[in-house]
C-alpha angles and dihedrals in degrees: 000000000000094000098314114136116274116255126188092193118115109258119235090230112028095189090061089071092066128073090225142331093280092058090046091053093045095048096044089048090058088074091063108096095229090056096052089101087076093060096084095050089047091048091049089051091052091051093049094045095048097041093048087064096036104035099169145000130050095323095061112113115241105161139351145161129244109219134184123203117213125198111183121215111228130198114288091037091282123143127232128220119296116256124200113214118192104214098179143358107210134191116202119233110235114202114202124192105229098170093103096038123097 
């Protein structure tokens, strides 16, 4: 969300949350059990991307969860209750240059 506050409310336009259709497909596919092996590389990418822009201080990313919200479609075109699935809990690797430290 590029630093915007987290919201668990259903968006009016779900597709507006994704950069493009390829990202939508990739991210929704992460919830499929056989694709869970891609969660760690994606989480590592998120750490690198965020921490490149926020290298130190309180904004640096240390750990986070990747969650998927499901809303089942029921007979009669009704929707079921929302379910939050935690797909991964990730800890960012922080490399520190210690060559010049005592």
